[in-house]
Structures are given as C-alpha cells and as structure tokens.
SEROLUM-575450 format. One record per residue: residue in three letters; x, y, z of N, C-alpha, C in turn. Coordinates in pm, whole numbers, plus 50000, padded with zeros to 5 digits. Layout:
REM residues N
<node><aa>ALA</aa><n_px>X</n_px><n_py>Y</n_py><n_pz>Z</n_pz><ca_px>X</ca_px><ca_py>Y</ca_py><ca_pz>Z</ca_pz><c_px>X</c_px><c_py>Y</c_py><c_pz>Z</c_pz></node>
...
REM end
This chain:
REM residues 111
<node><aa>MET</aa><n_px>29728</n_px><n_py>93601</n_py><n_pz>74900</n_pz><ca_px>29710</ca_px><ca_py>93486</ca_py><ca_pz>74814</ca_pz><c_px>29848</c_px><c_py>93436</c_py><c_pz>74774</c_pz></node>
<node><aa>SER</aa><n_px>29864</n_px><n_py>93304</n_py><n_pz>74778</n_pz><ca_px>29994</ca_px><ca_py>93247</ca_py><ca_pz>74744</ca_pz><c_px>30018</c_px><c_py>93255</c_py><c_pz>74594</c_pz></node>
<node><aa>GLY</aa><n_px>30142</n_px><n_py>93234</n_py><n_pz>74557</n_pz><ca_px>30178</ca_px><ca_py>93237</ca_py><ca_pz>74415</ca_pz><c_px>30101</c_px><c_py>93134</c_py><c_pz>74334</c_pz></node>
<node><aa>TRP</aa><n_px>30081</n_px><n_py>93016</n_py><n_pz>74394</n_pz><ca_px>30009</ca_px><ca_py>92909</ca_py><ca_pz>74325</ca_pz><c_px>29864</c_px><c_py>92950</c_py><c_pz>74302</c_pz></node>
<node><aa>GLU</aa><n_px>29801</n_px><n_py>93010</n_py><n_pz>74399</n_pz><ca_px>29662</ca_px><ca_py>93052</ca_py><ca_pz>74387</ca_pz><c_px>29648</c_px><c_py>93161</c_py><c_pz>74280</c_pz></node>
<node><aa>GLU</aa><n_px>29742</n_px><n_py>93252</n_py><n_pz>74275</n_pz><ca_px>29740</ca_px><ca_py>93357</ca_py><ca_pz>74172</ca_pz><c_px>29756</c_px><c_py>93296</c_py><c_pz>74034</c_pz></node>
<node><aa>PHE</aa><n_px>29849</n_px><n_py>93202</n_py><n_pz>74023</n_pz><ca_px>29871</ca_px><ca_py>93135</ca_py><ca_pz>73894</ca_pz><c_px>29745</c_px><c_py>93061</c_py><c_pz>73852</c_pz></node>
<node><aa>LYS</aa><n_px>29686</n_px><n_py>92988</n_py><n_pz>73945</n_pz><ca_px>29566</ca_px><ca_py>92909</ca_py><ca_pz>73917</ca_pz><c_px>29451</c_px><c_py>93000</c_py><c_pz>73874</c_pz></node>
<node><aa>SER</aa><n_px>29434</n_px><n_py>93111</n_py><n_pz>73944</n_pz><ca_px>29328</ca_px><ca_py>93206</ca_py><ca_pz>73910</ca_pz><c_px>29351</c_px><c_py>93267</c_py><c_pz>73771</c_pz></node>
<node><aa>GLY</aa><n_px>29475</n_px><n_py>93307</n_py><n_pz>73744</n_pz><ca_px>29507</ca_px><ca_py>93365</ca_py><ca_pz>73612</ca_pz><c_px>29489</c_px><c_py>93266</c_py><c_pz>73500</c_pz></node>
<node><aa>ALA</aa><n_px>29531</n_px><n_py>93141</n_py><n_pz>73523</n_pz><ca_px>29517</ca_px><ca_py>93037</ca_py><ca_pz>73421</ca_pz><c_px>29369</c_px><c_py>93010</c_py><c_pz>73394</c_pz></node>
<node><aa>GLY</aa><n_px>29288</n_px><n_py>93014</n_py><n_pz>73498</n_pz><ca_px>29144</ca_px><ca_py>92992</ca_py><ca_pz>73480</ca_pz><c_px>29081</c_px><c_py>93101</c_py><c_pz>73396</c_pz></node>
<node><aa>LYS</aa><n_px>29122</n_px><n_py>93224</n_py><n_pz>73420</n_pz><ca_px>29068</ca_px><ca_py>93336</ca_py><ca_pz>73342</ca_pz><c_px>29108</c_px><c_py>93325</c_py><c_pz>73196</c_pz></node>
<node><aa>ILE</aa><n_px>29234</n_px><n_py>93290</n_py><n_pz>73172</n_pz><ca_px>29283</ca_px><ca_py>93276</ca_py><ca_pz>73034</ca_pz><c_px>29210</c_px><c_py>93163</c_py><c_pz>72963</c_pz></node>
<node><aa>ALA</aa><n_px>29192</n_px><n_py>93051</n_py><n_pz>73032</n_pz><ca_px>29121</ca_px><ca_py>92937</ca_py><ca_pz>72972</ca_pz><c_px>28977</c_px><c_py>92974</c_py><c_pz>72939</c_pz></node>
<node><aa>SER</aa><n_px>28914</n_px><n_py>93050</n_py><n_pz>73026</n_pz><ca_px>28776</ca_px><ca_py>93092</ca_py><ca_pz>73002</ca_pz><c_px>28767</c_px><c_py>93182</c_py><c_pz>72879</c_pz></node>
<node><aa>LYS</aa><n_px>28860</n_px><n_py>93278</n_py><n_pz>72868</n_pz><ca_px>28861</ca_px><ca_py>93367</ca_py><ca_pz>72752</ca_pz><c_px>28888</c_px><c_py>93290</c_py><c_pz>72624</c_pz></node>
<node><aa>ALA</aa><n_px>28981</n_px><n_py>93193</n_py><n_pz>72631</n_pz><ca_px>29013</ca_px><ca_py>93114</ca_py><ca_pz>72512</ca_pz><c_px>28894</c_px><c_py>93031</c_py><c_pz>72468</c_pz></node>
<node><aa>ALA</aa><n_px>28823</n_px><n_py>92972</n_py><n_pz>72563</n_pz><ca_px>28705</ca_px><ca_py>92892</ca_py><ca_pz>72530</ca_pz><c_px>28598</c_px><c_py>92978</c_py><c_pz>72465</c_pz></node>
<node><aa>CYS</aa><n_px>28582</n_px><n_py>93098</n_py><n_pz>72516</n_pz><ca_px>28483</ca_px><ca_py>93191</ca_py><ca_pz>72458</ca_pz><c_px>28521</c_px><c_py>93226</c_py><c_pz>72315</c_pz></node>
<node><aa>ARG</aa><n_px>28648</n_px><n_py>93253</n_py><n_pz>72293</n_pz><ca_px>28697</ca_px><ca_py>93291</ca_py><ca_pz>72159</ca_pz><c_px>28680</c_px><c_py>93174</c_py><c_pz>72060</c_pz></node>
<node><aa>VAL</aa><n_px>28708</n_px><n_py>93053</n_py><n_pz>72106</n_pz><ca_px>28692</ca_px><ca_py>92935</ca_py><ca_pz>72020</ca_pz><c_px>28545</c_px><c_py>92920</c_py><c_pz>71980</c_pz></node>
<node><aa>GLY</aa><n_px>28456</n_px><n_py>92943</n_py><n_pz>72074</n_pz><ca_px>28312</ca_px><ca_py>92936</ca_py><ca_pz>72044</ca_pz><c_px>28271</c_px><c_py>93040</c_py><c_pz>71940</c_pz></node>
<node><aa>GLU</aa><n_px>28325</n_px><n_py>93160</n_py><n_pz>71953</n_pz><ca_px>28294</ca_px><ca_py>93266</ca_py><ca_pz>71856</ca_pz><c_px>28345</c_px><c_py>93228</c_py><c_pz>71717</c_pz></node>
<node><aa>LEU</aa><n_px>28465</n_px><n_py>93174</n_py><n_pz>71711</n_pz><ca_px>28522</ca_px><ca_py>93135</ca_py><ca_pz>71582</ca_pz><c_px>28442</c_px><c_py>93021</c_py><c_pz>71519</c_pz></node>
<node><aa>ALA</aa><n_px>28396</n_px><n_py>92928</n_py><n_pz>71601</n_pz><ca_px>28314</ca_px><ca_py>92818</ca_py><ca_pz>71550</ca_pz><c_px>28183</c_px><c_py>92871</c_py><c_pz>71493</c_pz></node>
<node><aa>ASP</aa><n_px>28122</n_px><n_py>92967</n_py><n_pz>71562</n_pz><ca_px>27997</ca_px><ca_py>93027</ca_py><ca_pz>71512</ca_pz><c_px>28020</c_px><c_py>93098</c_py><c_pz>71379</c_pz></node>
<node><aa>ALA</aa><n_px>28132</n_px><n_py>93169</n_py><n_pz>71369</n_pz><ca_px>28163</ca_px><ca_py>93240</ca_py><ca_pz>71244</ca_pz><c_px>28185</c_px><c_py>93141</c_py><c_pz>71131</c_pz></node>
<node><aa>ALA</aa><n_px>28255</n_px><n_py>93031</n_py><n_pz>71160</n_pz><ca_px>28279</ca_px><ca_py>92930</ca_py><ca_pz>71057</ca_pz><c_px>28147</c_px><c_py>92866</c_py><c_pz>71013</c_pz></node>
<node><aa>ALA</aa><n_px>28058</n_px><n_py>92840</n_py><n_pz>71106</n_pz><ca_px>27929</ca_px><ca_py>92782</ca_py><ca_pz>71072</ca_pz><c_px>27849</c_px><c_py>92876</c_py><c_pz>70983</c_pz></node>
<node><aa>ALA</aa><n_px>27855</n_px><n_py>93005</n_py><n_pz>71010</n_pz><ca_px>27783</ca_px><ca_py>93102</ca_py><ca_pz>70928</ca_pz><c_px>27841</c_px><c_py>93105</c_py><c_pz>70786</c_pz></node>
<node><aa>ARG</aa><n_px>27973</n_px><n_py>93096</n_py><n_pz>70776</n_pz><ca_px>28035</ca_px><ca_py>93097</ca_py><ca_pz>70642</ca_pz><c_px>28001</c_px><c_py>92970</c_py><c_pz>70564</c_pz></node>
<node><aa>ILE</aa><n_px>27994</n_px><n_py>92858</n_py><n_pz>70634</n_pz><ca_px>27957</ca_px><ca_py>92732</ca_py><ca_pz>70569</ca_pz><c_px>27813</c_px><c_py>92741</c_py><c_pz>70518</c_pz></node>
<node><aa>LYS</aa><n_px>27725</n_px><n_py>92797</n_py><n_pz>70600</n_pz><ca_px>27585</ca_px><ca_py>92814</ca_py><ca_pz>70559</ca_pz><c_px>27578</c_px><c_py>92903</c_py><c_pz>70435</c_pz></node>
<node><aa>LEU</aa><n_px>27657</n_px><n_py>93010</n_py><n_pz>70433</n_pz><ca_px>27659</ca_px><ca_py>93101</ca_py><ca_pz>70320</ca_pz><c_px>27705</c_px><c_py>93029</c_py><c_pz>70193</c_pz></node>
<node><aa>GLN</aa><n_px>27809</n_px><n_py>92947</n_py><n_pz>70204</n_pz><ca_px>27858</ca_px><ca_py>92874</ca_py><ca_pz>70088</ca_pz><c_px>27753</c_px><c_py>92774</c_py><c_pz>70037</c_pz></node>
<node><aa>GLY</aa><n_px>27677</n_px><n_py>92714</n_py><n_pz>70129</n_pz><ca_px>27570</ca_px><ca_py>92623</ca_py><ca_pz>70089</ca_pz><c_px>27463</c_px><c_py>92694</c_py><c_pz>70009</c_pz></node>
<node><aa>VAL</aa><n_px>27426</n_px><n_py>92813</n_py><n_pz>70053</n_pz><ca_px>27324</ca_px><ca_py>92890</ca_py><ca_pz>69981</ca_pz><c_px>27378</c_px><c_py>92933</c_py><c_pz>69844</c_pz></node>
<node><aa>LYS</aa><n_px>27506</n_px><n_py>92970</n_py><n_pz>69837</n_pz><ca_px>27565</ca_px><ca_py>93008</ca_py><ca_pz>69708</ca_pz><c_px>27567</c_px><c_py>92890</c_py><c_pz>69613</c_pz></node>
<node><aa>LEU</aa><n_px>27592</n_px><n_py>92770</n_py><n_pz>69664</n_pz><ca_px>27589</ca_px><ca_py>92650</ca_py><ca_pz>69580</ca_pz><c_px>27449</c_px><c_py>92627</c_py><c_pz>69526</c_pz></node>
<node><aa>ARG</aa><n_px>27349</n_px><n_py>92643</n_py><n_pz>69611</n_pz><ca_px>27210</ca_px><ca_py>92627</ca_py><ca_pz>69565</ca_pz><c_px>27176</c_px><c_py>92730</c_py><c_pz>69459</c_pz></node>
<node><aa>LEU</aa><n_px>27229</n_px><n_py>92852</n_py><n_pz>69474</n_pz><ca_px>27206</ca_px><ca_py>92956</ca_py><ca_pz>69375</ca_pz><c_px>27264</c_px><c_py>92915</c_py><c_pz>69240</c_pz></node>
<node><aa>CYS</aa><n_px>27384</n_px><n_py>92861</n_py><n_pz>69241</n_pz><ca_px>27446</ca_px><ca_py>92814</ca_py><ca_pz>69116</ca_pz><c_px>27362</c_px><c_py>92704</c_py><c_pz>69051</c_pz></node>
<node><aa>GLU</aa><n_px>27307</n_px><n_py>92616</n_py><n_pz>69133</n_pz><ca_px>27223</ca_px><ca_py>92509</ca_py><ca_pz>69080</ca_pz><c_px>27097</c_px><c_py>92567</c_py><c_pz>69015</c_pz></node>
<node><aa>GLU</aa><n_px>27041</n_px><n_py>92670</n_py><n_pz>69075</n_pz><ca_px>26921</ca_px><ca_py>92733</ca_py><ca_pz>69020</ca_pz><c_px>26953</c_px><c_py>92804</c_py><c_pz>68888</c_pz></node>
<node><aa>TYR</aa><n_px>27069</n_px><n_py>92868</n_py><n_pz>68882</n_pz><ca_px>27111</ca_px><ca_py>92931</ca_py><ca_pz>68756</ca_pz><c_px>27125</c_px><c_py>92825</c_py><c_pz>68646</c_pz></node>
<node><aa>GLU</aa><n_px>27177</n_px><n_py>92710</n_py><n_pz>68683</n_pz><ca_px>27192</ca_px><ca_py>92602</ca_py><ca_pz>68586</ca_pz><c_px>27056</c_px><c_py>92555</c_py><c_pz>68536</c_pz></node>
<node><aa>LYS</aa><n_px>26960</n_px><n_py>92539</n_py><n_pz>68628</n_pz><ca_px>26825</ca_px><ca_py>92500</ca_py><ca_pz>68589</ca_pz><c_px>26764</c_px><c_py>92603</c_py><c_pz>68495</c_pz></node>
<node><aa>LEU</aa><n_px>26783</n_px><n_py>92730</n_py><n_pz>68530</n_pz><ca_px>26729</ca_px><ca_py>92838</ca_py><ca_pz>68448</ca_pz><c_px>26789</c_px><c_py>92834</c_py><c_pz>68308</c_pz></node>
<node><aa>GLY</aa><n_px>26918</n_px><n_py>92808</n_py><n_pz>68303</n_pz><ca_px>26983</ca_px><ca_py>92799</ca_py><ca_pz>68172</ca_pz><c_px>26923</c_px><c_py>92688</c_py><c_pz>68086</c_pz></node>
<node><aa>ARG</aa><n_px>26901</n_px><n_py>92571</n_py><n_pz>68149</n_pz><ca_px>26842</ca_px><ca_py>92460</ca_py><ca_pz>68074</ca_pz><c_px>26700</c_px><c_py>92493</c_py><c_pz>68027</c_pz></node>
<node><aa>LEU</aa><n_px>26622</n_px><n_py>92551</n_py><n_pz>68117</n_pz><ca_px>26484</ca_px><ca_py>92586</ca_py><ca_pz>68081</ca_pz><c_px>26480</c_px><c_py>92692</c_py><c_pz>67972</c_pz></node>
<node><aa>THR</aa><n_px>26568</n_px><n_py>92789</n_py><n_pz>67982</n_pz><ca_px>26573</ca_px><ca_py>92895</ca_py><ca_pz>67881</ca_pz><c_px>26612</c_px><c_py>92838</c_py><c_pz>67746</c_pz></node>
<node><aa>TYR</aa><n_px>26710</n_px><n_py>92750</n_py><n_pz>67747</n_pz><ca_px>26754</ca_px><ca_py>92686</ca_py><ca_pz>67623</ca_pz><c_px>26638</c_px><c_py>92611</c_py><c_pz>67558</c_pz></node>
<node><aa>ARG</aa><n_px>26569</n_px><n_py>92529</n_py><n_pz>67639</n_pz><ca_px>26457</ca_px><ca_py>92452</ca_py><ca_pz>67585</ca_pz><c_px>26347</c_px><c_py>92545</c_py><c_pz>67532</c_pz></node>
<node><aa>SER</aa><n_px>26321</n_px><n_py>92650</n_py><n_pz>67608</n_pz><ca_px>26219</ca_px><ca_py>92746</ca_py><ca_pz>67569</ca_pz><c_px>26253</c_px><c_py>92811</c_py><c_pz>67436</c_pz></node>
<node><aa>CYS</aa><n_px>26378</n_px><n_py>92850</n_py><n_pz>67420</n_pz><ca_px>26421</ca_px><ca_py>92913</ca_py><ca_pz>67295</ca_pz><c_px>26414</c_px><c_py>92815</c_py><c_pz>67178</c_pz></node>
<node><aa>LYS</aa><n_px>26452</n_px><n_py>92692</n_py><n_pz>67203</n_pz><ca_px>26448</ca_px><ca_py>92591</ca_py><ca_pz>67096</ca_pz><c_px>26305</c_px><c_py>92562</c_py><c_pz>67054</c_pz></node>
<node><aa>GLN</aa><n_px>26213</n_px><n_py>92560</n_py><n_pz>67150</n_pz><ca_px>26074</ca_px><ca_py>92528</ca_py><ca_pz>67121</ca_pz><c_px>25994</c_px><c_py>92651</c_py><c_pz>67083</c_pz></node>
<node><aa>GLY</aa><n_px>26045</n_px><n_py>92767</n_py><n_pz>67118</n_pz><ca_px>25975</ca_px><ca_py>92891</ca_py><ca_pz>67086</ca_pz><c_px>25858</c_px><c_py>92919</c_py><c_pz>67178</c_pz></node>
<node><aa>THR</aa><n_px>25854</n_px><n_py>92854</n_py><n_pz>67294</n_pz><ca_px>25744</ca_px><ca_py>92876</ca_py><ca_pz>67389</ca_pz><c_px>25801</c_px><c_py>92906</c_py><c_pz>67528</c_pz></node>
<node><aa>PRO</aa><n_px>25748</n_px><n_py>93009</n_py><n_pz>67591</n_pz><ca_px>25794</ca_px><ca_py>93039</ca_py><ca_pz>67728</ca_pz><c_px>25739</c_px><c_py>92935</c_py><c_pz>67826</c_pz></node>
<node><aa>THR</aa><n_px>25809</n_px><n_py>92915</n_py><n_pz>67935</n_pz><ca_px>25763</ca_px><ca_py>92817</ca_py><ca_pz>68033</ca_pz><c_px>25740</c_px><c_py>92882</c_py><c_pz>68169</c_pz></node>
<node><aa>ASP</aa><n_px>25641</n_px><n_py>92829</n_py><n_pz>68241</n_pz><ca_px>25614</ca_px><ca_py>92875</ca_py><ca_pz>68377</ca_pz><c_px>25725</c_px><c_py>92828</c_py><c_pz>68472</c_pz></node>
<node><aa>ALA</aa><n_px>25789</n_px><n_py>92717</n_py><n_pz>68437</n_pz><ca_px>25896</ca_px><ca_py>92664</ca_py><ca_pz>68522</ca_pz><c_px>26011</c_px><c_py>92765</c_py><c_pz>68532</c_pz></node>
<node><aa>ALA</aa><n_px>26039</n_px><n_py>92834</n_py><n_pz>68423</n_pz><ca_px>26147</ca_px><ca_py>92934</ca_py><ca_pz>68425</ca_pz><c_px>26114</c_px><c_py>93046</c_py><c_pz>68523</c_pz></node>
<node><aa>GLU</aa><n_px>25989</n_px><n_py>93087</n_py><n_pz>68527</n_pz><ca_px>25950</ca_px><ca_py>93193</ca_py><ca_pz>68619</ca_pz><c_px>25965</c_px><c_py>93148</c_py><c_pz>68764</c_pz></node>
<node><aa>ALA</aa><n_px>25934</n_px><n_py>93021</n_py><n_pz>68791</n_pz><ca_px>25950</ca_px><ca_py>92968</ca_py><ca_pz>68926</ca_pz><c_px>26098</c_px><c_py>92964</c_py><c_pz>68966</c_pz></node>
<node><aa>VAL</aa><n_px>26182</n_px><n_py>92927</n_py><n_pz>68872</n_pz><ca_px>26326</ca_px><ca_py>92923</ca_py><ca_pz>68900</ca_pz><c_px>26380</c_px><c_py>93063</c_py><c_pz>68922</c_pz></node>
<node><aa>ILE</aa><n_px>26333</n_px><n_py>93158</n_py><n_pz>68844</n_pz><ca_px>26376</ca_px><ca_py>93297</ca_py><ca_pz>68861</ca_pz><c_px>26336</c_px><c_py>93347</c_py><c_pz>69000</c_pz></node>
<node><aa>ALA</aa><n_px>26216</n_px><n_py>93312</n_py><n_pz>69044</n_pz><ca_px>26171</ca_px><ca_py>93353</ca_py><ca_pz>69178</ca_pz><c_px>26260</c_px><c_py>93291</c_py><c_pz>69286</c_pz></node>
<node><aa>GLU</aa><n_px>26298</n_px><n_py>93165</n_py><n_pz>69267</n_pz><ca_px>26387</ca_px><ca_py>93098</ca_py><ca_pz>69363</ca_pz><c_px>26525</c_px><c_py>93163</c_py><c_pz>69363</c_pz></node>
<node><aa>ILE</aa><n_px>26575</n_px><n_py>93200</n_py><n_pz>69247</n_pz><ca_px>26703</ca_px><ca_py>93269</ca_py><ca_pz>69238</ca_pz><c_px>26698</c_px><c_py>93401</c_py><c_pz>69314</c_pz></node>
<node><aa>ASP</aa><n_px>26592</n_px><n_py>93475</n_py><n_pz>69295</n_pz><ca_px>26577</ca_px><ca_py>93602</ca_py><ca_pz>69367</ca_pz><c_px>26574</c_px><c_py>93580</c_py><c_pz>69519</c_pz></node>
<node><aa>ARG</aa><n_px>26504</n_px><n_py>93475</n_py><n_pz>69562</n_pz><ca_px>26496</ca_px><ca_py>93444</ca_py><ca_pz>69705</ca_pz><c_px>26634</c_px><c_py>93407</c_py><c_pz>69759</c_pz></node>
<node><aa>LEU</aa><n_px>26709</n_px><n_py>93326</n_py><n_pz>69686</n_pz><ca_px>26842</ca_px><ca_py>93284</ca_py><ca_pz>69730</ca_pz><c_px>26938</c_px><c_py>93403</c_py><c_pz>69734</c_pz></node>
<node><aa>ARG</aa><n_px>26929</n_px><n_py>93490</n_py><n_pz>69636</n_pz><ca_px>27017</ca_px><ca_py>93609</ca_py><ca_pz>69635</ca_pz><c_px>26989</c_px><c_py>93697</c_py><c_pz>69755</c_pz></node>
<node><aa>ALA</aa><n_px>26863</n_px><n_py>93712</n_py><n_pz>69791</n_pz><ca_px>26828</ca_px><ca_py>93791</ca_py><ca_pz>69909</ca_pz><c_px>26880</c_px><c_py>93724</c_py><c_pz>70036</c_pz></node>
<node><aa>ARG</aa><n_px>26872</n_px><n_py>93593</n_py><n_pz>70041</n_pz><ca_px>26923</ca_px><ca_py>93520</ca_py><ca_pz>70159</ca_pz><c_px>27075</c_px><c_py>93534</c_py><c_pz>70169</c_pz></node>
<node><aa>ILE</aa><n_px>27144</n_px><n_py>93526</n_py><n_pz>70058</n_pz><ca_px>27289</ca_px><ca_py>93543</ca_py><ca_pz>70057</ca_pz><c_px>27326</c_px><c_py>93681</c_py><c_pz>70110</c_pz></node>
<node><aa>LYS</aa><n_px>27256</n_px><n_py>93782</n_py><n_pz>70062</n_pz><ca_px>27285</ca_px><ca_py>93918</ca_py><ca_pz>70107</ca_pz><c_px>27262</c_px><c_py>93931</c_py><c_pz>70257</c_pz></node>
<node><aa>LYS</aa><n_px>27154</n_px><n_py>93871</n_py><n_pz>70307</n_pz><ca_px>27125</ca_px><ca_py>93876</ca_py><ca_pz>70450</ca_pz><c_px>27234</c_px><c_py>93805</c_py><c_pz>70530</c_pz></node>
<node><aa>LEU</aa><n_px>27276</n_px><n_py>93686</n_py><n_pz>70486</n_pz><ca_px>27380</ca_px><ca_py>93613</ca_py><ca_pz>70556</ca_pz><c_px>27512</c_px><c_py>93689</c_py><c_pz>70555</c_pz></node>
<node><aa>GLU</aa><n_px>27546</n_px><n_py>93749</n_py><n_pz>70443</n_pz><ca_px>27670</ca_px><ca_py>93828</ca_py><ca_pz>70437</ca_pz><c_px>27665</c_px><c_py>93946</c_py><c_pz>70533</c_pz></node>
<node><aa>CYS</aa><n_px>27550</n_px><n_py>94012</n_py><n_pz>70542</n_pz><ca_px>27535</ca_px><ca_py>94123</ca_py><ca_pz>70636</ca_pz><c_px>27547</c_px><c_py>94075</c_py><c_pz>70780</c_pz></node>
<node><aa>GLU</aa><n_px>27489</n_px><n_py>93959</n_py><n_pz>70811</n_pz><ca_px>27498</ca_px><ca_py>93904</ca_py><ca_pz>70946</ca_pz><c_px>27643</c_px><c_py>93871</c_py><c_pz>70981</c_pz></node>
<node><aa>ILE</aa><n_px>27716</n_px><n_py>93813</n_py><n_pz>70886</n_pz><ca_px>27856</ca_px><ca_py>93778</ca_py><ca_pz>70910</ca_pz><c_px>27938</c_px><c_py>93905</c_py><c_pz>70935</c_pz></node>
<node><aa>LYS</aa><n_px>27915</n_px><n_py>94008</n_py><n_pz>70854</n_pz><ca_px>27987</ca_px><ca_py>94134</ca_py><ca_pz>70874</ca_pz><c_px>27955</c_px><c_py>94196</c_py><c_pz>71009</c_pz></node>
<node><aa>ALA</aa><n_px>27828</n_px><n_py>94193</n_py><n_pz>71048</n_pz><ca_px>27788</ca_px><ca_py>94251</ca_py><ca_pz>71176</ca_pz><c_px>27851</c_px><c_py>94175</c_py><c_pz>71292</c_pz></node>
<node><aa>GLU</aa><n_px>27854</n_px><n_py>94042</n_py><n_pz>71283</n_pz><ca_px>27916</ca_px><ca_py>93961</ca_py><ca_pz>71388</ca_pz><c_px>28066</c_px><c_py>93990</c_py><c_pz>71396</c_pz></node>
<node><aa>LYS</aa><n_px>28129</n_px><n_py>94005</n_py><n_pz>71281</n_pz><ca_px>28272</ca_px><ca_py>94032</ca_py><ca_pz>71278</ca_pz><c_px>28302</c_px><c_py>94168</c_py><c_pz>71343</c_pz></node>
<node><aa>LYS</aa><n_px>28221</n_px><n_py>94269</n_py><n_pz>71309</n_pz><ca_px>28240</ca_px><ca_py>94401</ca_py><ca_pz>71369</ca_pz><c_px>28219</c_px><c_py>94395</c_py><c_pz>71520</c_pz></node>
<node><aa>ALA</aa><n_px>28119</n_px><n_py>94319</n_py><n_pz>71564</n_pz><ca_px>28092</ca_px><ca_py>94307</ca_py><ca_pz>71707</ca_pz><c_px>28209</c_px><c_py>94240</c_py><c_pz>71779</c_pz></node>
<node><aa>ARG</aa><n_px>28264</n_px><n_py>94134</n_py><n_pz>71718</n_pz><ca_px>28380</ca_px><ca_py>94067</ca_py><ca_pz>71779</ca_pz><c_px>28500</c_px><c_py>94159</c_py><c_pz>71784</c_pz></node>
<node><aa>GLU</aa><n_px>28521</n_px><n_py>94236</n_py><n_pz>71676</n_pz><ca_px>28634</ca_px><ca_py>94330</ca_py><ca_pz>71675</ca_pz><c_px>28616</c_px><c_py>94438</c_py><c_pz>71781</c_pz></node>
<node><aa>ALA</aa><n_px>28493</n_px><n_py>94487</n_py><n_pz>71796</n_pz><ca_px>28466</ca_px><ca_py>94589</ca_py><ca_pz>71898</ca_pz><c_px>28488</c_px><c_py>94533</c_py><c_pz>72038</c_pz></node>
<node><aa>GLU</aa><n_px>28445</n_px><n_py>94409</n_py><n_pz>72061</n_pz><ca_px>28466</ca_px><ca_py>94345</ca_py><ca_pz>72191</ca_pz><c_px>28615</c_px><c_py>94326</c_py><c_pz>72216</c_pz></node>
<node><aa>GLY</aa><n_px>28688</n_px><n_py>94288</n_py><n_pz>72111</n_pz><ca_px>28832</ca_px><ca_py>94268</ca_py><ca_pz>72125</ca_pz><c_px>28903</c_px><c_py>94398</c_py><c_pz>72160</c_pz></node>
<node><aa>LYS</aa><n_px>28864</n_px><n_py>94506</n_py><n_pz>72095</n_pz><ca_px>28926</ca_px><ca_py>94637</ca_py><ca_pz>72123</ca_pz><c_px>28891</c_px><c_py>94682</c_py><c_pz>72264</c_pz></node>
<node><aa>ALA</aa><n_px>28766</n_px><n_py>94658</n_py><n_pz>72306</n_pz><ca_px>28726</ca_px><ca_py>94696</ca_py><ca_pz>72442</ca_pz><c_px>28803</c_px><c_py>94612</c_py><c_pz>72544</c_pz></node>
<node><aa>GLY</aa><n_px>28823</n_px><n_py>94485</n_py><n_pz>72514</n_pz><ca_px>28899</ca_px><ca_py>94398</ca_py><ca_pz>72602</ca_pz><c_px>29044</c_px><c_py>94439</c_py><c_pz>72611</c_pz></node>
<node><aa>ASP</aa><n_px>29100</n_px><n_py>94485</n_py><n_pz>72500</n_pz><ca_px>29239</ca_px><ca_py>94531</ca_py><ca_pz>72499</ca_pz><c_px>29255</c_px><c_py>94655</c_py><c_pz>72586</c_pz></node>
<node><aa>LYS</aa><n_px>29156</n_px><n_py>94746</n_py><n_pz>72580</n_pz><ca_px>29162</ca_px><ca_py>94869</ca_py><ca_pz>72659</ca_pz><c_px>29151</c_px><c_py>94836</c_py><c_pz>72808</c_pz></node>
<node><aa>GLU</aa><n_px>29067</n_px><n_py>94738</n_py><n_pz>72842</n_pz><ca_px>29051</ca_px><ca_py>94699</ca_py><ca_pz>72982</ca_pz><c_px>29175</c_px><c_py>94627</c_py><c_pz>73032</c_pz></node>
<node><aa>ALA</aa><n_px>29240</n_px><n_py>94548</n_py><n_pz>72948</n_pz><ca_px>29355</ca_px><ca_py>94469</ca_py><ca_pz>72988</ca_pz><c_px>29479</c_px><c_py>94556</c_py><c_pz>73004</c_pz></node>
<node><aa>ALA</aa><n_px>29486</n_px><n_py>94667</n_py><n_pz>72935</n_pz><ca_px>29605</ca_px><ca_py>94750</ca_py><ca_pz>72940</ca_pz><c_px>29639</c_px><c_py>94800</c_py><c_pz>73080</c_pz></node>
<node><aa>PRO</aa><n_px>29545</n_px><n_py>94851</n_py><n_pz>73162</n_pz><ca_px>29580</ca_px><ca_py>94896</ca_py><ca_pz>73296</ca_pz><c_px>29629</c_px><c_py>94782</c_py><c_pz>73386</c_pz></node>
<node><aa>GLU</aa><n_px>29575</n_px><n_py>94660</n_py><n_pz>73366</n_pz><ca_px>29617</ca_px><ca_py>94546</ca_py><ca_pz>73445</ca_pz><c_px>29763</c_px><c_py>94513</c_py><c_pz>73419</c_pz></node>
<node><aa>GLU</aa><n_px>29808</n_px><n_py>94528</n_py><n_pz>73295</n_pz><ca_px>29945</ca_px><ca_py>94496</ca_py><ca_pz>73261</ca_pz><c_px>30043</c_px><c_py>94588</c_py><c_pz>73330</c_pz></node>
<node><aa>GLY</aa><n_px>30001</n_px><n_py>94710</n_py><n_pz>73357</n_pz><ca_px>30088</ca_px><ca_py>94807</ca_py><ca_pz>73421</ca_pz><c_px>30107</c_px><c_py>94777</c_py><c_pz>73569</c_pz></node>
<node><aa>ASN</aa><n_px>30018</n_px><n_py>94699</n_py><n_pz>73630</n_pz><ca_px>30027</ca_px><ca_py>94671</ca_py><ca_pz>73773</ca_pz><c_px>30134</c_px><c_py>94575</c_py><c_pz>73804</c_pz></node>
REM end
C-alpha cells in the first residue's frame, strides 16, 4: 500500500472515531439538558406547594390541591434520580469503552 493510501485509511479511521465521540458527547449533553428541565419543573412544583400551604395555613383548611402537588413533586424527584443514574451509567460505559480502546491502541503504536 502506498503512503497516500495508508494516510487516507488512517485519516478515515480517525474521522470515524471522532464522529462517534461527538455523537456520544451530544447524547450526554441532551441527557443533562433533560435533567435540568426536570429540576426546573420540580422547583416550580415546590413554589406551587409553598403558595398552597400558605393559603391553607391562612384559611385554616387543608386543600386537596396541595396533596396533588406533593404527588407531582414525588414523581419529579423519582424521575430526577432515574435520569441521574442513567447519566452516570452512560458516563461509566463511555469511560470503560475509552479504556478498552486505549488498551487496543497501545500495541498498534508500538508497530
């Protein structure tokens, strides 16, 4: 194989790996954005609960609306925990793939 063909083949492999890595990073960023959106909704629900609790205390009567908001808060907290676990698992998987790739690449460098 000529020098140009070797260069072209190597450049193609590098470009392919780079494209794959960019895709992984984009997926990770999307997951983090989704997580921040859920956290924002959680803050909004806490704010609603605060208003309902205040009104309830002022009027001296409990409200069913507060119970619904509490249920939504619990649901959002569970979703946040799930998303955080998914992000951690994806990160560990990417790190493991990176370490495996480094081990495979090491013998090639010696050639």
